[in-house]
LOKETOR-403427 format. One record per residue: y, x, z of N, C-alpha, C, O in turn. Coordinates in Angstrom, 3 decimals. Example, Ala and Ser with C-alpha at 12.3 -4.5 7.8 and 13.67 -1.06 7.14 Angstrom:
<nodes>
+----------+----------+----------+----------+----------+----------+----------+----------+----------+----------+----------+----------+
:     n_py :     n_px :     n_pz :    ca_py :    ca_px :    ca_pz :     c_py :     c_px :     c_pz :     o_py :     o_px :     o_pz :
+----------+----------+----------+----------+----------+----------+----------+----------+----------+----------+----------+----------+
:   -5.690 :   13.190 :    7.800 :   -4.500 :   12.300 :    7.800 :   -3.300 :   13.200 :    7.800 :   -3.319 :   14.236 :    8.465 :
:   -2.250 :   12.850 :    7.080 :   -1.060 :   13.670 :    7.140 :    0.030 :   12.900 :    7.870 :    1.138 :   13.409 :    8.039 :
+----------+----------+----------+----------+----------+----------+----------+----------+----------+----------+----------+----------+
</nodes>
This chain:
<nodes>
+----------+----------+----------+----------+----------+----------+----------+----------+----------+----------+----------+----------+
:     n_py :     n_px :     n_pz :    ca_py :    ca_px :    ca_pz :     c_py :     c_px :     c_pz :     o_py :     o_px :     o_pz :
+----------+----------+----------+----------+----------+----------+----------+----------+----------+----------+----------+----------+
:  -22.890 :   13.706 :   -2.073 :  -23.010 :   13.649 :   -0.627 :  -24.462 :   13.939 :   -0.261 :  -25.393 :   13.444 :   -0.897 :
:  -24.629 :   14.736 :    0.758 :  -25.965 :   15.109 :    1.187 :  -26.555 :   14.016 :    2.079 :  -25.892 :   13.545 :    3.003 :
:  -27.791 :   13.614 :    1.807 :  -28.476 :   12.633 :    2.637 :  -29.137 :   13.344 :    3.808 :  -29.865 :   14.317 :    3.614 :
:  -28.888 :   12.865 :    5.021 :  -29.469 :   13.458 :    6.213 :  -30.418 :   12.458 :    6.842 :  -30.103 :   11.274 :    6.965 :
:  -31.568 :   12.941 :    7.234 :  -32.611 :   12.115 :    7.825 :  -32.091 :   11.327 :    9.023 :  -31.497 :   11.892 :    9.941 :
:  -32.320 :   10.019 :    9.002 :  -32.032 :    9.095 :   10.097 :  -30.582 :    9.101 :   10.556 :  -30.296 :    9.047 :   11.753 :
:  -29.664 :    9.167 :    9.582 :  -28.240 :    9.023 :    9.876 :  -27.705 :    7.837 :    9.091 :  -28.323 :    7.410 :    8.116 :
:  -26.576 :    7.305 :    9.498 :  -25.952 :    6.235 :    8.730 :  -25.579 :    6.809 :    7.380 :  -24.900 :    7.833 :    7.294 :
:  -26.024 :    6.149 :    6.333 :  -25.920 :    6.695 :    4.989 :  -25.029 :    5.876 :    4.076 :  -24.476 :    6.415 :    3.117 :
:  -24.876 :    4.592 :    4.346 :  -24.188 :    3.707 :    3.406 :  -23.664 :    2.520 :    4.190 :  -24.293 :    2.089 :    5.157 :
:  -22.545 :    1.997 :    3.795 :  -21.895 :    0.904 :    4.490 :  -21.552 :   -0.180 :    3.490 :  -20.940 :    0.115 :    2.463 :
:  -21.924 :   -1.429 :    3.753 :  -21.575 :   -2.526 :    2.854 :  -20.683 :   -3.523 :    3.581 :  -20.955 :   -3.910 :    4.717 :
:  -19.612 :   -3.931 :    2.901 :  -18.602 :   -4.798 :    3.485 :  -18.369 :   -6.020 :    2.604 :  -18.444 :   -5.923 :    1.379 :
:  -18.085 :   -7.175 :    3.220 :  -17.794 :   -8.365 :    2.428 :  -16.395 :   -8.288 :    1.819 :  -15.507 :   -7.630 :    2.360 :
:  -16.215 :   -8.962 :    0.696 :  -14.891 :   -9.022 :    0.066 :  -14.751 :  -10.346 :   -0.684 :  -15.530 :  -10.650 :   -1.588 :
:  -13.752 :  -11.119 :   -0.293 :  -13.444 :  -12.347 :   -1.033 :  -12.948 :  -11.997 :   -2.417 :  -13.221 :  -12.708 :   -3.384 :
:  -12.210 :  -10.888 :   -2.511 :  -11.683 :  -10.394 :   -3.786 :  -12.045 :   -8.917 :   -3.925 :  -11.499 :   -8.062 :   -3.227 :
:  -12.959 :   -8.637 :   -4.825 :  -13.379 :   -7.255 :   -5.072 :  -12.183 :   -6.422 :   -5.549 :  -12.018 :   -5.275 :   -5.133 :
:  -11.353 :   -7.003 :   -6.420 :  -10.203 :   -6.256 :   -6.947 :   -9.177 :   -5.961 :   -5.860 :   -8.542 :   -4.907 :   -5.890 :
:   -9.000 :   -6.873 :   -4.895 :   -8.074 :   -6.620 :   -3.786 :   -8.589 :   -5.479 :   -2.910 :   -7.804 :   -4.653 :   -2.445 :
:   -9.895 :   -5.429 :   -2.683 :  -10.483 :   -4.336 :   -1.899 :  -10.258 :   -3.006 :   -2.602 :   -9.888 :   -2.020 :   -1.965 :
:  -10.479 :   -2.974 :   -3.901 :  -10.300 :   -1.737 :   -4.665 :   -8.849 :   -1.274 :   -4.621 :   -8.582 :   -0.094 :   -4.392 :
:   -7.916 :   -2.187 :   -4.835 :   -6.498 :   -1.820 :   -4.828 :   -6.074 :   -1.307 :   -3.449 :   -5.398 :   -0.282 :   -3.353 :
:   -6.463 :   -2.007 :   -2.391 :   -6.051 :   -1.648 :   -1.036 :   -6.620 :   -0.295 :   -0.609 :   -5.865 :    0.589 :   -0.204 :
:   -7.924 :   -0.125 :   -0.694 :   -8.543 :    1.114 :   -0.214 :   -8.260 :    2.295 :   -1.128 :   -8.245 :    3.439 :   -0.674 :
:   -8.039 :    2.033 :   -2.400 :   -7.629 :    3.104 :   -3.303 :   -6.245 :    3.616 :   -2.947 :   -6.002 :    4.823 :   -2.940 :
:   -5.331 :    2.683 :   -2.648 :   -3.954 :    3.073 :   -2.319 :   -3.855 :    3.731 :   -0.951 :   -3.227 :    4.781 :   -0.816 :
:   -4.464 :    3.133 :    0.058 :   -4.299 :    3.638 :    1.422 :   -5.133 :    4.887 :    1.689 :   -4.624 :    5.856 :    2.252 :
:   -6.408 :    4.880 :    1.293 :   -7.321 :    5.953 :    1.667 :   -7.805 :    6.798 :    0.490 :   -8.623 :    7.698 :    0.675 :
:   -7.312 :    6.520 :   -0.708 :   -7.662 :    7.273 :   -1.926 :   -9.171 :    7.298 :   -2.203 :   -9.707 :    8.312 :   -2.648 :
:   -9.855 :    6.166 :   -1.934 :  -11.272 :    6.074 :   -2.242 :  -11.469 :    6.023 :   -3.750 :  -10.583 :    5.586 :   -4.484 :
:  -12.625 :    6.467 :   -4.206 :  -13.001 :    6.316 :   -5.605 :  -14.049 :    5.202 :   -5.696 :  -14.728 :    4.905 :   -4.714 :
:  -14.177 :    4.588 :   -6.877 :  -14.988 :    3.384 :   -7.032 :  -15.840 :    3.423 :   -8.284 :  -15.530 :    4.108 :   -9.258 :
:  -16.927 :    2.662 :   -8.225 :  -17.768 :    2.430 :   -9.398 :  -18.195 :    0.960 :   -9.361 :  -18.742 :    0.490 :   -8.363 :
:  -17.944 :    0.250 :  -10.443 :  -18.261 :   -1.175 :  -10.523 :  -19.707 :   -1.376 :  -10.958 :  -20.182 :   -0.740 :  -11.899 :
:  -20.397 :   -2.272 :  -10.255 :  -21.766 :   -2.667 :  -10.605 :  -21.778 :   -4.174 :  -10.799 :  -22.300 :   -4.909 :   -9.961 :
:  -21.209 :   -4.631 :  -11.895 :  -21.135 :   -6.060 :  -12.171 :  -19.956 :   -6.702 :  -11.476 :  -19.199 :   -6.021 :  -10.784 :
:  -19.786 :   -8.013 :  -11.649 :  -18.602 :   -8.695 :  -11.112 :  -18.623 :   -8.897 :   -9.597 :  -17.588 :   -9.191 :   -8.999 :
:  -19.806 :   -8.741 :   -8.964 :  -19.930 :   -9.061 :   -7.553 :  -20.195 :   -7.869 :   -6.646 :  -20.528 :   -8.049 :   -5.475 :
:  -20.049 :   -6.633 :   -7.177 :  -20.316 :   -5.465 :   -6.341 :  -19.486 :   -4.279 :   -6.810 :  -19.415 :   -3.983 :   -8.003 :
:  -18.859 :   -3.607 :   -5.851 :  -18.036 :   -2.439 :   -6.119 :  -18.426 :   -1.343 :   -5.135 :  -18.242 :   -1.503 :   -3.928 :
:  -18.960 :   -0.240 :   -5.631 :  -19.319 :    0.882 :   -4.771 :  -18.083 :    1.740 :   -4.516 :  -17.216 :    1.866 :   -5.380 :
:  -18.011 :    2.328 :   -3.322 :  -16.898 :    3.232 :   -3.004 :  -17.442 :    4.523 :   -2.434 :  -18.574 :    4.585 :   -1.954 :
:  -16.609 :    5.561 :   -2.495 :  -16.936 :    6.796 :   -1.794 :  -15.656 :    7.497 :   -1.394 :  -14.631 :    7.416 :   -2.071 :
:  -15.751 :    8.187 :   -0.273 :  -14.692 :    9.086 :    0.163 :  -15.381 :   10.379 :    0.560 :  -16.541 :   10.580 :    0.199 :
:  -14.729 :   11.243 :    1.273 :  -15.322 :   12.545 :    1.586 :  -16.384 :   12.478 :    2.676 :  -17.089 :   13.461 :    2.904 :
:  -16.513 :   11.335 :    3.357 :  -17.442 :   11.269 :    4.478 :  -18.536 :   10.220 :    4.352 :  -19.590 :   10.370 :    4.970 :
:  -18.325 :    9.169 :    3.577 :  -19.311 :    8.096 :    3.505 :  -19.220 :    7.381 :    2.163 :  -18.184 :    7.383 :    1.499 :
:  -20.334 :    6.776 :    1.792 :  -20.374 :    5.935 :    0.610 :  -20.715 :    4.529 :    1.048 :  -21.286 :    4.319 :    2.118 :
:  -20.366 :    3.579 :    0.223 :  -20.652 :    2.192 :    0.555 :  -20.303 :    1.290 :   -0.595 :  -20.151 :    1.728 :   -1.735 :
:  -20.177 :    0.010 :   -0.273 :  -19.836 :   -0.934 :   -1.311 :  -19.245 :   -2.209 :   -0.742 :  -19.408 :   -2.521 :    0.437 :
:  -18.560 :   -2.933 :   -1.600 :  -18.044 :   -4.257 :   -1.286 :  -18.861 :   -5.264 :   -2.076 :  -19.047 :   -5.099 :   -3.281 :
:  -19.347 :   -6.300 :   -1.417 :  -20.085 :   -7.363 :   -2.080 :  -19.283 :   -8.658 :   -1.998 :  -18.567 :   -8.891 :   -1.024 :
:  -19.403 :   -9.484 :   -3.005 :  -18.675 :  -10.744 :   -3.070 :  -19.137 :  -11.663 :   -1.948 :  -20.331 :  -11.937 :   -1.822 :
:  -18.203 :  -12.141 :   -1.132 :  -18.518 :  -13.033 :   -0.029 :  -17.256 :  -13.753 :    0.412 :  -16.168 :  -13.180 :    0.358 :
:  -17.383 :  -14.976 :    0.839 :  -16.249 :  -15.715 :    1.394 :  -16.090 :  -15.450 :    2.889 :  -15.151 :  -15.956 :    3.503 :
:  -16.984 :  -14.673 :    3.480 :  -16.922 :  -14.339 :    4.896 :  -16.116 :  -13.065 :    5.116 :  -15.931 :  -12.268 :    4.196 :
:  -15.639 :  -12.883 :    6.341 :  -14.915 :  -11.667 :    6.721 :  -15.609 :  -11.036 :    7.919 :  -16.207 :  -11.734 :    8.737 :
:  -15.527 :   -9.709 :    8.019 :  -16.100 :   -8.974 :    9.137 :  -15.008 :   -8.733 :   10.182 :  -14.074 :   -7.967 :    9.947 :
:  -15.135 :   -9.397 :   11.344 :  -14.173 :   -9.213 :   12.426 :  -14.927 :   -9.070 :   13.750 :  -16.067 :   -9.516 :   13.879 :
:  -14.281 :   -8.447 :   14.719 :  -14.901 :   -8.339 :   16.037 :  -15.112 :   -9.714 :   16.643 :  -16.118 :   -9.954 :   17.311 :
:  -14.174 :  -10.610 :   16.415 :  -14.290 :  -11.972 :   16.939 :  -15.563 :  -12.652 :   16.452 :  -16.156 :  -13.456 :   17.171 :
:  -15.986 :  -12.328 :   15.223 :  -17.202 :  -12.901 :   14.657 :  -18.449 :  -12.091 :   15.031 :  -19.553 :  -12.435 :   14.610 :
:  -18.285 :  -11.021 :   15.816 :  -19.412 :  -10.224 :   16.243 :  -19.777 :   -9.096 :   15.299 :  -20.851 :   -8.507 :   15.422 :
:  -18.904 :   -8.791 :   14.365 :  -19.177 :   -7.729 :   13.398 :  -19.002 :   -6.353 :   14.031 :  -18.251 :   -6.185 :   14.992 :
:  -19.707 :   -5.375 :   13.475 :  -19.459 :   -3.983 :   13.856 :  -18.042 :   -3.620 :   13.420 :  -17.538 :   -4.170 :   12.441 :
:  -17.407 :   -2.715 :   14.124 :  -16.047 :   -2.297 :   13.811 :  -16.072 :   -0.937 :   13.133 :  -16.579 :    0.030 :   13.700 :
:  -15.531 :   -0.857 :   11.930 :  -15.388 :    0.405 :   11.217 :  -14.103 :    1.053 :   11.720 :  -13.043 :    0.428 :   11.700 :
:  -14.193 :    2.307 :   12.172 :  -13.045 :    2.997 :   12.770 :  -12.735 :    4.242 :   11.946 :  -13.597 :    5.094 :   11.731 :
:  -11.487 :    4.329 :   11.488 :  -10.987 :    5.489 :   10.754 :  -10.314 :    6.444 :   11.741 :   -9.895 :    6.028 :   12.821 :
:  -10.212 :    7.712 :   11.373 :   -9.452 :    8.679 :   12.160 :   -8.191 :    9.046 :   11.394 :   -8.212 :    9.120 :   10.166 :
:   -7.088 :    9.279 :   12.111 :   -5.828 :    9.690 :   11.508 :   -5.163 :   10.730 :   12.390 :   -5.209 :   10.634 :   13.616 :
:   -4.541 :   11.729 :   11.764 :   -3.722 :   12.676 :   12.507 :   -2.354 :   12.094 :   12.835 :   -1.653 :   12.610 :   13.706 :
:   -1.961 :   11.005 :   12.132 :   -0.631 :   10.414 :   12.298 :   -0.756 :    8.896 :   12.200 :   -0.726 :    8.339 :   11.103 :
:   -0.897 :    8.224 :   13.345 :   -1.090 :    6.777 :   13.348 :    0.075 :    6.032 :   12.711 :   -0.139 :    5.053 :   11.997 :
:    1.297 :    6.475 :   12.956 :    2.470 :    5.792 :   12.410 :    2.463 :    5.818 :   10.890 :    2.717 :    4.798 :   10.249 :
:    2.176 :    6.971 :   10.311 :    2.144 :    7.091 :    8.849 :    1.014 :    6.253 :    8.253 :    1.209 :    5.581 :    7.240 :
:   -0.156 :    6.288 :    8.870 :   -1.286 :    5.505 :    8.364 :   -0.995 :    4.017 :    8.473 :   -1.305 :    3.256 :    7.556 :
:   -0.407 :    3.596 :    9.574 :   -0.057 :    2.187 :    9.748 :    0.933 :    1.758 :    8.673 :    0.791 :    0.670 :    8.115 :
:    1.916 :    2.571 :    8.372 :    2.901 :    2.245 :    7.333 :    2.229 :    2.084 :    5.969 :    2.567 :    1.166 :    5.222 :
:    1.290 :    2.958 :    5.640 :    0.566 :    2.856 :    4.373 :   -0.253 :    1.572 :    4.308 :   -0.305 :    0.923 :    3.263 :
:   -0.884 :    1.208 :    5.402 :   -1.697 :   -0.008 :    5.455 :   -0.834 :   -1.240 :    5.209 :   -1.189 :   -2.095 :    4.398 :
:    0.285 :   -1.332 :    5.898 :    1.183 :   -2.481 :    5.742 :    1.767 :   -2.530 :    4.332 :    1.843 :   -3.602 :    3.733 :
:    2.178 :   -1.385 :    3.800 :    2.753 :   -1.340 :    2.450 :    1.751 :   -1.776 :    1.388 :    2.144 :   -2.299 :    0.345 :
:    0.460 :   -1.567 :    1.642 :   -0.577 :   -1.927 :    0.673 :   -1.087 :   -3.360 :    0.857 :   -1.985 :   -3.791 :    0.134 :
:   -0.527 :   -4.095 :    1.809 :   -0.919 :   -5.496 :    1.992 :   -1.829 :   -5.760 :    3.170 :   -2.324 :   -6.876 :    3.327 :
:   -2.065 :   -4.744 :    4.017 :   -2.853 :   -4.951 :    5.222 :   -2.003 :   -5.553 :    6.327 :   -0.776 :   -5.567 :    6.231 :
:   -2.649 :   -6.050 :    7.376 :   -1.964 :   -6.685 :    8.496 :   -2.404 :   -6.013 :    9.787 :   -3.599 :   -5.812 :   10.006 :
:   -1.456 :   -5.666 :   10.641 :   -1.782 :   -5.108 :   11.950 :   -2.188 :   -6.278 :   12.843 :   -1.385 :   -7.180 :   13.081 :
:   -3.427 :   -6.272 :   13.339 :   -3.915 :   -7.380 :   14.160 :   -3.920 :   -7.046 :   15.649 :   -3.895 :   -7.952 :   16.482 :
:   -3.952 :   -5.756 :   15.996 :   -3.807 :   -5.303 :   17.378 :   -2.895 :   -4.089 :   17.348 :   -3.254 :   -3.056 :   16.783 :
:   -1.713 :   -4.204 :   17.954 :   -0.782 :   -3.067 :   17.950 :   -1.393 :   -1.845 :   18.639 :   -2.376 :   -1.951 :   19.373 :
:   -0.799 :   -0.708 :   18.388 :   -1.281 :    0.546 :   18.962 :   -1.376 :    0.455 :   20.477 :   -0.466 :   -0.044 :   21.139 :
:   -2.484 :    0.941 :   21.019 :   -2.688 :    0.997 :   22.460 :   -3.411 :    2.291 :   22.805 :   -4.088 :    2.882 :   21.964 :
:   -3.261 :    2.722 :   24.052 :   -3.889 :    3.957 :   24.521 :   -5.189 :    3.645 :   25.231 :   -5.357 :    2.572 :   25.810 :
:   -6.095 :    4.586 :   25.181 :   -7.350 :    4.536 :   25.933 :   -7.659 :    5.967 :   26.342 :   -7.066 :    6.891 :   25.786 :
:   -8.561 :    6.186 :   27.288 :   -8.848 :    7.559 :   27.705 :   -9.270 :    8.419 :   26.504 :  -10.300 :    8.164 :   25.880 :
:   -8.469 :    9.425 :   26.196 :   -8.785 :   10.332 :   25.101 :   -8.058 :   10.075 :   23.797 :   -8.157 :   10.878 :   22.869 :
:   -7.323 :    8.960 :   23.705 :   -6.640 :    8.711 :   22.444 :   -5.864 :    7.417 :   22.408 :   -5.590 :    6.804 :   23.440 :
:   -5.516 :    7.013 :   21.202 :   -4.856 :    5.731 :   20.980 :   -5.308 :    5.202 :   19.624 :   -5.784 :    5.955 :   18.774 :
:   -5.152 :    3.890 :   19.439 :   -5.575 :    3.276 :   18.187 :   -4.882 :    1.949 :   17.973 :   -4.248 :    1.397 :   18.873 :
:   -5.021 :    1.449 :   16.748 :   -4.591 :    0.099 :   16.408 :   -5.657 :   -0.510 :   15.514 :   -6.482 :    0.203 :   14.942 :
:   -5.637 :   -1.849 :   15.395 :   -6.571 :   -2.551 :   14.520 :   -5.781 :   -3.192 :   13.390 :   -4.641 :   -3.618 :   13.579 :
:   -6.396 :   -3.256 :   12.213 :   -5.760 :   -3.915 :   11.069 :   -6.787 :   -4.717 :   10.307 :   -7.992 :   -4.505 :   10.447 :
:   -6.299 :   -5.641 :    9.500 :   -7.178 :   -6.339 :    8.571 :   -6.742 :   -5.990 :    7.159 :   -5.556 :   -5.820 :    6.878 :
:   -7.729 :   -5.888 :    6.275 :   -7.442 :   -5.643 :    4.868 :   -7.075 :   -6.967 :    4.194 :   -7.138 :   -8.008 :    4.848 :
:   -6.697 :   -6.967 :    2.925 :   -6.337 :   -8.223 :    2.261 :   -7.468 :   -9.254 :    2.205 :   -7.211 :  -10.427 :    1.931 :
:   -8.708 :   -8.842 :    2.457 :   -9.838 :   -9.765 :    2.482 :  -10.129 :  -10.314 :    3.874 :  -11.045 :  -11.120 :    4.040 :
:   -9.357 :   -9.887 :    4.881 :   -9.535 :  -10.391 :    6.241 :  -10.520 :   -9.617 :    7.091 :  -10.802 :  -10.024 :    8.218 :
:  -11.059 :   -8.499 :    6.581 :  -11.966 :   -7.670 :    7.369 :  -11.162 :   -6.825 :    8.355 :  -10.100 :   -6.304 :    8.014 :
:  -11.671 :   -6.694 :    9.574 :  -10.981 :   -5.944 :   10.627 :  -11.504 :   -4.511 :   10.718 :  -12.706 :   -4.268 :   10.622 :
:  -10.583 :   -3.572 :   10.905 :  -10.874 :   -2.153 :   11.054 :   -9.982 :   -1.612 :   12.169 :   -9.072 :   -2.300 :   12.632 :
:  -10.245 :   -0.385 :   12.596 :   -9.379 :    0.293 :   13.561 :   -9.080 :    1.692 :   13.035 :   -9.828 :    2.246 :   12.229 :
:   -7.979 :    2.241 :   13.507 :   -7.615 :    3.635 :   13.218 :   -7.279 :    4.259 :   14.567 :   -6.528 :    3.686 :   15.357 :
:   -7.847 :    5.445 :   14.825 :   -7.579 :    6.093 :   16.107 :   -7.121 :    7.521 :   15.918 :   -7.311 :    8.126 :   14.863 :
:   -6.508 :    8.048 :   16.976 :   -6.030 :    9.426 :   17.023 :   -6.354 :    9.971 :   18.405 :   -6.155 :    9.296 :   19.415 :
:   -6.852 :   11.190 :   18.437 :   -7.168 :   11.845 :   19.700 :   -5.878 :   12.245 :   20.418 :   -4.915 :   12.677 :   19.785 :
:   -5.868 :   12.096 :   21.749 :   -4.737 :   12.547 :   22.548 :   -4.727 :   14.062 :   22.541 :   -5.757 :   14.708 :   22.727 :
:   -3.537 :   14.620 :   22.321 :   -3.419 :   16.075 :   22.254 :   -3.154 :   16.665 :   23.602 :   -3.026 :   17.883 :   23.729 :
+----------+----------+----------+----------+----------+----------+----------+----------+----------+----------+----------+----------+
</nodes>
């Protein structure tokens, strides 16, 4: 991945279970991983790199955390993959000007969103 000056370069997320994070994101989003000891797991996909660190805390909007938002061409299919892999839909799909989205939590309780542009 090319590093660009003054852009978001890396994302770190809490995980109560590093192995649950690896299984979930590997299955749903086909991320690749590299382990750095028992308390850290690096990930990468085609757009960003990051890691999961061992923590009993969860990242949610309610707790004031930043929200990581994925894009999907097919919200229904992505939602089905998330649920099948052990994720939970925490906010059902809703529309907003320009698109629609839903929020989910991973098996570690971290909240994310997936959106699709209105055609």
